[in-house]
N, C-alpha and C positions, 0 to 999 in steps of 0.2 A: 232749429237743430237741439236735441238735448242727450246728454250721456249718460248711457245706461250705468248705473250706479249701486245693481242689485245686490252685489255680496254687500255691502254696506247696509243696506235697507233688509238682507239678512241677519244680520249679525242684533242691528238695532232692536228686530224682534222678535228674536229669541232671548233679548235681556229684558220683555217687557213685564212691567210690574214684579220685577226681582229684588223692589225693597231700596233699592239705590241709587243715587245720581248715577244718570247715563250723561259721561262727559266725553265731546266729541272735541279732539284735539286735530291739530295738525296746522303747514304751514300757513300763512296769510295766502288768500287767492285760492288754496286747494278747494276749494268748496264744501265747507263745513255748514256754513251757513244756510245756503240751495239745499244740499242733501237731507238737513232737517226742516226747513219750513216750507220747502217745495217736495221734494222725492217723497220724503217719510208721512208727509200729512197728504200727500194724496195717498199714501197706501194707506194709512188708516181711514181714510174715506172709502176707499175701496173695499174693506174689511167689515164694515158699516158701521165704523165708528161716526157719531153723529158732530157735525161741526162747531156747534155749540160747548160741543165737552173736550174740544182741542183749544187751549190757550196759546197764544205767539205772542212772546215781546220781544223787542227789541231794543236795545237801553241804550243805542245810538241813533234809534230812528225820531225824530221830531214829532211825527205825527203821532207814536207809539208814544213817546212822553209827556205831548199836549193832555193827553187823554185822563193824564194823572191831575190836572190841575183841579176837577171836582172834588176829589178826594185830598186834599191840600189840608184844609182846615185850618187853613192860616202861617201854614208851614210853609218854606218852601220846596217846592219840587225837584230843584239842582242844587247841590251845595258844593261851594269851593272848594277845589283839590290841587294843593300845588302842581301835585307831580302827574295827575288824570285830567287836570281842565276843572272836570263836575265830576261828580258820583249825585244817582240818584237818589233821595231818602227813602232809606228804609222802610220805615212807617207809614207813607206814604204810598208805597208800592203794594204794601201786604195789605192795608185795607181796601183799595184797588180789588184786590185779587179775591177778598172775603165780600165782596158787592156780587162776584161771578159764580163763586163755589160754595158749594153747598157738602153738609156730609152726608147726603145718600145718591150722590150720584159719584160716578169715576171718572175724572178729569186726567187730561194729557197738557201737562206746563214745557211749554217750548222756551226758554229763556236764551238770546242771543246777545252777544257781548256782555256777559254778566260782570264780566270784572267792574263795570262802571255803574252797577249798583252798589252803595253804601253796606259795608257788612254784608257780604253776599255768602261768604262761606254759613258764617251764622243762618244768614236767613234761607239757606237751601236746604242748611241741618234741621230745620224747625220744619219745613215741610214735609221732612222723610216720616216726622210722625205721623202724618196724614195719612194711611192707610188707601184711602182714595184718589190719591194724588201720584199718577209717574212721570216722575220728575227728566226733564234734558235740558243739559245747558252745554252752549259753544262760550268761547272766549279767545282774542286774541290772542296770538303766540309772546306777544311781548309784557303779558300780563298772567298769561293763563298758561303757563307751559307746563309739561308731564310733574318735572320737579315740582312744583307746586301743588298740584292736583292733588299727588301720592301725598305730601305734607300737612295740606289743609284737611283733605277730608276722611287723611285715616281709615281707611279699610271701608269708607263708605260712597266707592263710587265707583263704575265703571268705564273703563277707557275705550272709547273708539277711535281709532287712528285713521284718518283719511287721508290720502296721501293725492300729488297732484293722478292725471288721468296714466293707466295702463295703457301699453300698448294693445292689448284690444280692445278697452273700451274708445282708446281715441279712431281706431278702425272702423267700430259699430258708429261710432256718431259721427263721424265725417264721411259712410260711405264710400270712400275709396279705396282702390286696391292695396295690397300688403307692402308693395315697393315703392307706389306713388306715399304711401303713407310713413314708411320708413324714413325716407329721404327728407320729407319734413318734421320728424319727430326727434329725428337725433342733432336735430339743431333748432326747432323750438320749442321742445319738450312738451310738456302736458297738461299745463294749466288750462283749465275748462274755457276762462275766456280768452286767452290767447288762443286757442284751437280753436274757436269760434271764428277768430279775426281773419278775412281774406286777403288782408295786405298784408306784404313781408315788412314794408318797413314799419308799418305799426306795430308787428307781433316785436320788432327788433325794439324799437325807443322803450312801449309798455315794458317789457324784458330788462333793460338798461336801468328804465325806471322805479321797478319793483325792486331789484336789486339795493339800489342804492337807499331811494326815500324812506321804501316801508321796511326792506331786511334789515340792511345797514344802520341806519338808525331809528329802527328799536333794539338792538343790541346795545347800541352807544346810551339809551334813553336807560335804559331797564338795567344796565349796568356802572353809569357813572361812570364811561370811559372817560380817560383824557388823551390817552395815544389813539388818537382816532384815525392819526394816516399809519399809525404802523398796523391796527387793528382792519383798514380797508387794504392796504397791502398783505397780509393773511389771507385776507379774503381770496385776494386773487393766487396766492403760491397754493393756497390747496385745491381752487379751480383748477390749475394747472397740473398738479398731480393724481386724478382722478385713478385710481387702480395700481397704483404703485407705491410703494413702502412709504411711511410718513414716519420721520424722524424728527422733533423737534428743536433738538440740540442741535441736529446739522443747520434746519430753520434761522434759529437762534445768530450761529454762525452767519447765515449770510445777509442778516439784519445789520448784523456790526462791520462785516466787511462792506458795506454799502453805509456807511455812518452812522448810523440809529443809536450809537453808547447805546447805554443798558439795559437792551432786552436779552432776558435771561431765557433759558429753555421752560421755564416757570410759567412766566410769561405768555409764550405762545400756547403751553399747554391750557391755560386761563381762556386765550381765546379762540380755541377750537372748541371748549366745554360750553362757553354762549352761542356758539353758530349751532353745535348738537342741539342744546337745550332751545333752543328756537326752531327747529324742524328743518334746518336747513339746509345740513350735511349731518351722516350718519359715521359715526366713528367705528372701526371693526378690530375687532384683537386679532391677534394670531393663536390657532391652535393646536400643539405638538401633536399628532396623529399616534404614533408610537410611544412618546412622551406621557401623554395623556395629561398636558397642562395647557394652561394659558401662557402667554407672551407679551406682557404690558406694552414693550416697543421693543420695534417699528410696529404700526399698525398701517390699515388703509382708511382713506376716504371716498366716500362715493355722497354725491349731491340729491336729496331728495327731489329734485326739478332738475334735469336737464340744460334747461332753457335755460333758467336763471344765471346755470354754472357756463353757461356758454356768454352769457350778456356781461358776466363781468371777465370775460377776456376778449371781447370785443368783437365774438365769433370768429376767430382769428385760428383756434385751436380744434376744429371739428376732426378728431382723430377716432374714426370708427371703431375701433379695435377696443380701446379704453371705454369709450361711451357705450357701446356692446356690454360690457363687463359690468360698466353702471345700472345699465337698464336691466339684466339679469338679476341682479343685486337686488333693487326695486321690485321687481315680478315676486321675488323668494320672498320677502316681506308681506308683500302684499297677501300673498298666499297661506298667510300665518307663521310664516319660520321664522325657526329665530338662525343667525345667520354668521357663521365664520370664518376667518379666513385658516387656510390648512398648510402647516408645514410637516414634512417628512421627512426625517433624517436617514440616511443610509449611506452603505460604503459602496464605493464603484468600482472596479478595475480600472486602471488609468490607462491598459493596455504596456506598461513598464515591467520589468523583472528584475529583482535585486540580482547579488553577486551570486544567489545560490539557486538562479532558476524559475524562483517561486514568485506571482505573480503581484504585484504591489496595487495594494488596494488603498482611497483616499476617501477622508468624509466626504459625504458632498447633501448638500441640505433641497427639497422640491416644493416646490408650492402646488398645495390644490387653491383654486379661486375660490371655492365657497364649499363649506360643510354645510348641511340645511337641516336642521332639524325641529321634530314637533311632535312631541310625544316620544313616542318608539319610533317613529317614523326618524329613517335617516338618510339622505344622498349625497354626495359626493358630486361635486358639477367642477365642468370645465369647461373655460367659453375661450374659443378663436374664430377670427372672424374668417379666416382662412385654412384647407389642409392643402398647398399646393403640391407637398409632392410626400412620398410615404415616410421619409423621414421626417417630414413635418407632424404629418399624423403620429408615427412612433413618439417624437419627443414631446407631446400633447396628452398623451395617454402615459406616458412614463410616470408620475404621479400615480397616479389610478393604478398601474398594474404592483404596486408595492404598496397597498392597502389589503390588508390580510381578512378583514372581515367581507360579511356575505351583505353589506347593505350597498343599496345599488348606487351604480356607478356613472353616471353620465359628462358626454364631452357635446358641447352645444356649438355649432358651426353654418356657417351659412355656406351651403351646399346645394342646398333644392334638390335632395335626396332623399327617399323613405327613411323610416328607423332604421338602423342596424342594428345589430350587437356581434362582439366579435368574440372567436373560439376564448378570451377569457373575462366574458361577461360583462365587456363596457361597450357602452350602448351610444351611438353617435346618431347626433338629433338635429335637423335642424332647426335655424334660429326662429324661425316665423310659425312650426312645429311646435313649440314649445311653448310660444306666446300667446297663442291662438287658441290654445286649448289647458284650461286649467287643468286637468286631469291628464297633461302631458308628462309628467314625471313618472308615471303609472304606466305606462304602454309598454 
């Protein structure tokens, strides 16, 4: 079984020979290495690129590292490093490449777990000067984050962010019908290796271990965290509040009430930034639609993979409403959109009258689940698991009705019905129609 990750292949293909390092980022186990070394490699072969023009090297693979011994010239291949354990001697690696690369042919260079290469930034930048080398690199999220890439390469890189499997990729890869696939996906998520597992207990134990032994330990090691218990508990709190507004001050007060002592909102903010930088979560700010301004706090948290989120809560909180909202958010990001949470300030008739018989109006804030923008395109999207009554339908559409611009407004729900447009232009669409068609927003 193999998952179709064609959208990423298209992006990588479109970036070929752009003169930049193509940096593939994403959470651990999202499929970065497989995408580069298997799927994209196979694509290039199908395009007629010769095997000996594609050089693949993994800096965490002993088999590849052993091949450098021939070029050591008495120097150590591995250099001890206190933080990393070891680094690969950059001089030795460059000698190795010089033995197989010439100046007349074009070469693709795939470097996996490149953070284990000594002075990897300098080495990669030096190869950018070779016009016949097209360079691709992946790295561990604990050492090779998007914030690092932006700082280190300073405009000399293109990034491709790889997410866990979308629902469409999951359905196509597993071959299951959408209802069966959905029941599994909202529990185990989209980590490719987990999706391939047939045993539910194996999936559960793997996800729990991934959350603690990989994600949490990465963050602790990278940021030299001393308040390990507090960080772990923050992880759990964030997992429990997906799709709801998050206020670091309230979380800090919760810690204090539990006897944690000097936990301040700034500490919670810092913890959240660590999880965000490690691609575990996304922090989504609020945007006031009428005021056209961003609101820094409160904000919303969504998990990169819903299975990891569920594992942190021991699979106790499988609330389909919030999980559906999280999955829609990830889908929008996968499609390339910038996503905000919308806020709409209105005044509403209270149904009461003053002493002169005039209607009394009161201010009210409405929420738009997502504002998705890409270039000149913009969509307002509301997520509602079910619409049991006409009143519930009107309640979910209310914020969309108060937006007075001409951009498309969509209500996504699980009603099993065909796409409908009401008299005010709001489109109601079934969840599976939305997720299974990459062009669904333009129907």
